[in-house]
N, C-alpha and C positions, 0 to 999 in steps of 0.2 A: 383497560389494563394499563397501569402506570409503571414505566420502566425507567430506572435511573442508570445512565451510562456514566462511568467514572474513569478518567484517564488524566495524565499529567499535563497534556496540552490539547488545545482545540482551536477552531476558528473563533475570532479572526486573528488571534495572535500568531498561530502557526498553520502551515498547510503541508500536508504530507499524506502518505498512504493510509495510516491509521485514522487520521482525521477524516479522510474521504470516506472510509468504511463507516465510521460513526455517523457521519452526515447522512449517508444513504440509508442507514438503519433508522435514524431518528425521523427522517422524512418519509421514507417508503413504507414504514410499518404503520403510519397513521391511518392509511386507508384500510388496514386490517384490524383496526380497533385498538391500537397501541399509542398511548400518549408518552412520548419519549422526552426526557430531560437529560441534560449533560451537566455534570459537575467537573470542574477543571481548575487548574492553577493558572495564575497570570502574574507577570511582573508589575502590571498596572491595571488592576481590576476596577476601572472606573468607566462606566457604571458597573456595579456588581452583577446585575441581572440584565441580559440583553436577549434580543431575538435574533436567531440565525435562521433565515427562511421562516418556516412555520413552527419551530420548536424553541424552547427556552434554554438558555445557557447561563449557569451560575458560575461566576469566577471568584476564586478566593486568592488572596495575596500569597505569592510564593516567597517564603522567607529566605531561602538560599538554594543553590543548585550545586550538586556534587556528583561527578561522573555521570552526567546526563540524567540525573535524578533530581527532580524538584521536591523540596520539602516545605511543609507548612504546618504550623501548630493549629491555626484557625480552622483547617479543613476537617479536623476530627469532629467538632461539634456540628459544623454545617452538613457533613456527610450523614451523621447520625440523625439529624432532623429531617433531611430529605429522604433517607432510606425509610424512615418511619411512615412517610406518606406514599411510598412506592409499594407496588405488589412484588417487584422483583428487581434485583440489582445485577447489572451487566458490567462486569469488569473488563478492562482491556490491558493485556499483559505484553511486555514486561514493564513493571514500575514498582520497586520494592516498597516505596512509601504507601502504595495502595494496600499491600499486605498488612502493614502495621495498622492502618485505619480499619481494615476489615475485622481484624481480631480484637482491637481495642474497643471498638464501638459495640460489639456483640449485637448487631442489628437484627439478627434472626430472620432475615428475608431469604427466599430462594435465590440461588446464585447461578449465573452463567458467566463464563470467562472466555473471551476471544483470545486465543493464543496466537499472537501475531508473529512472534519470532523467538528463536533461541537467543540466549545471551552469548555473544561472540567476543566482543572487544574487551569487556571487563572480566577477563578470566580469573585474575587474582581476587577481585572482589566477589566473584561467584562462589569461591570456596567458602567464604563467610556467609554469603546469602543463601546458599543451597538448602540448608535445613528449613529456613523460613519459606523459601520458594516451594519446596516439596510439601510442606504443611499447607500452604495456600492452595496449591493445585489439588491436594487431597481433600480439602474442605469444600471444593466446588461441587455443585449438583450436576452441571454439564460443562464440558470444555469444547469450544468450537475451534476447528482448525480449517484453513482455507483450501487445502489440497491434500489428497491422499499421499502425494509424494512427501510432503512435509511430515505427515503423521507417521509414515513408515521410517523416515530417516532421522527423526528427532529422538535422541536417547532420553531427553527429559520427559517426553510424553509417554514413553513406553509403559511405565508403571500405572498409567491412568487410562489405558486403552478402553476399559469397560465403560467409561463415562465420556469418551471423546467422540464427537460427531463432525463429519466433514461437511462444511457449508461454504462453497466457493464464494469469493467476493463477486460483487456485481455492480454494474454502472447503469444509471438512468440516462439514456441517450437524450431524452427531452430536456434534461437539466443543462446540457451543453449549448453554448450560444450558436445562433445562426450567424454564419460569417457574412459580413456585408460586402458589397461589390467594391467599396472603397478600400476595405482591408485586403481583399484579394488583389486589387490593383497595386496597392502599396508594396506588398510582398513580392508580387510578380516582377516589379521593377528592380527589386534588390537581389533576387535569388537566381541561381542557375535553374535551368529547366528541370534538372534531375539532381537529387541530393539525398544523402542519408541523414537521419535525424536521431538525436538522443534527447530524451526528456527526463528530467529528474534533478534532485539536489546533488550537487557535486561533493559526494561523501567518499570516505575511504574505501567502502565496500563496492562501489559502482564499477570498478575495473576499468576506469577511463584511461589509466596509464597504459593498459594493454591496447586499447583502441588507438591511442596516439602512436605507440610503437608499430601497430599494424599499418598505420598510414604513411610511415616513412618510405619515401620513394614512390608512393602511389598518388594519383591525382583525383581520387574520389572526393567530391565536395561533402563535407560533414558539418552539420550545425549542432551545437550543444546548447540546449534550451534549459536554463536553470542556473542558479548561483549556489554558493556553498563554500565550506571551509577548505576544499582542495583547489579552489580556482587559481590562486596565484602559483601554486606548485605545478598545476597543469599548463598554465600559460608559459612558465619557464621551460617545461619539457617540450612544448610545441616549438618554442624558439630555438632550443638546442637542436631539434630534429629538422628544423627548416620547413615546417608544414605551412603550405601556402593556401590550402583550400579548407582550412578549419576555422570556424567562426564561433566565438563565444557570445551568445546572445543575452546572457543574464536572465533574470526573471521577467516574464511577460504576462500580460493578462490572459484571461481564458479565451477571448476571441482570437488573439494572435496565436495561441497554442493550437486551437482548433484549426485555424487556417494552415499552419505548418504541418499538422498531422494529415490534413487533406491533401496537401501538395507534395509531401515527401515520397520518395521512391520506396523506402523501407525504414523501419525502426531498428537501430542497433542498440543493444542493451547488454553490455558486457560484464554485468555484476559477477564477482568471482567468490564472494563469501556468503555464508548462510544467513548473515544479517539481512540479505535480500530474500525475504521469505516468499514473496509473491511477484511484485512488480505491477503496480497499478498502471504504469505507462504502457505495459504490454497489453493490458485490457483495452486501453484507449486506442492503441494502434489496431487491435483486432476489431474494435467497434467501427473504425474508419476503413476497414477492409485492406489493411496494409500487411505485407509480409514482414517477418521479424527475424532478427538474429539475437540469440541469447546463449548463455553458457549452461552446461549441465553441472549443477551444483547440488542436486538432490532436493531442490525446493520447488515451490510453485511456479517458478519461471518456466520450467519445461512441462508444467501442467497446462499453462496457458499456451505456450508455444511448443507445439509437438513437432519434433524434428522430421522433416520430409513431408509434413502435412500443412502446417501453417507458416513454416519458415525453416530455419536451420539452427541447430544447437551445436556448439563447439566446446571443446575443453576449456576450462578457465585459464586465464593468464597464458594464452598460447597465441601470440601475434600472427604467426604464419597461418594457423587455422582460421582465425578471425578474418584475416585479409582474403583468404581463399573463399570464405563464405560471402564476403562482400563482393568479390569478383563474380561469383556465380549469379547472385541476384542482379548485379549490374549488367552482365553480359547476356543474361537469359531472361528477357522481359516476359516471355510467355510463362516461364516457371514462377517468376515473381508475381505475376497476375493471378496464377492459379493458387499460390499460397495465400495471397490476400483474400481471394474469394472464400477459400476454405476457413481462413481466420474469422471472417465475418460470420459465416455459417455456424462456427463453433461458439462464437460470442452469443449469438441468438439462442443457441441451445442450452448453454451452460452458465453464462456470465452476466445475465441481466440483473438489475437491482430487484426487479419483481420476484425473480426466483430466489435470490438471497434473502429477501425480506420474508417471503412465504415460508421458507425452510426455518428461518430463525424464529418466527412467530410460532411455528409448530413445536419447536423446542420449548418455548415459553409455556405453551399450553400443556405440554406433557408434565411440567412441574406444577402448574397452577390448577389445571382442570382434571378432576378425578376421572380415570378411564379414557383419557385421550390416547389415541393410537399413534405410535411413532410412525412418521413418514420420512423416508430418506430420499435425497435427490438421486436421480439416475445419472451417474457420471460415466 
């Protein structure tokens, strides 16, 4: 079975949650008889064809970028040619350019669309895009969403409930690096014995301004792992508040990230807008058996982190509530340990790449194999 994945960005040009999911599907479905290819845009697609792990990635020149949407004229022909060789096309939403390519090429292949997030920031543009978006969603054979929380709370998805399937994201633990003793020793020399960790791109919807407000007058050590467009604004806020125990680490490699996830006391993940549809960093924390703090925003963040079971969920943009959640996990190590163990158990039950790939391939088979019986994950 040949499957073509199509999205605006991918490795090695960008790293993010959607790219991570595409990678896991492209790699993990191979053992289930699926040959996955990725077609994407790139500002510098040289060489055009590359290997990422065991799958092929084809990159087409991005002509320009407007409102976080990459455009390319060359991608129409390349998509049509690659779709003709595929058994099924797997789209990754949102990306309006993708909709245009889908309808213009009339490729005729069965279609699956992973609905990664509602459109939140570009509300004005959404008014113009909505007719094309709804036509795109209506044309799909299946729509995959990563959590029942998001399916229930997304107004965009409600008209397409009959074709929407919940397939939780998953991670392959074996794909994460083993942390060397040298790496452990290097970080042990730099870090306090106990600290909170945030992992992610420093974007507008991550709620980090609330985390910094919550730290005012508190001495909890907090490390921010990741760079991004909000970094200078956050640094200025930290200086205004006089925060002494906050460290900006920037982007680090995978071994360093794994080491910090292993060593942290808990993950704090204060995303406050629905742009945060799931939170791959929460999955990583659960995989390493760490308790979590997240916000209740009606998305997958509180599908991964269940309040009172795997960690604590607080109202968004509420510094006192966030500070109190941090205090509880800091002052009650037994509670933190219990949450961490339960997070690991939930990861093994629901969030492995093996489960995600098996459920996705079952959806593929329903569309390609006559008489295939639908199988849904037990959530």
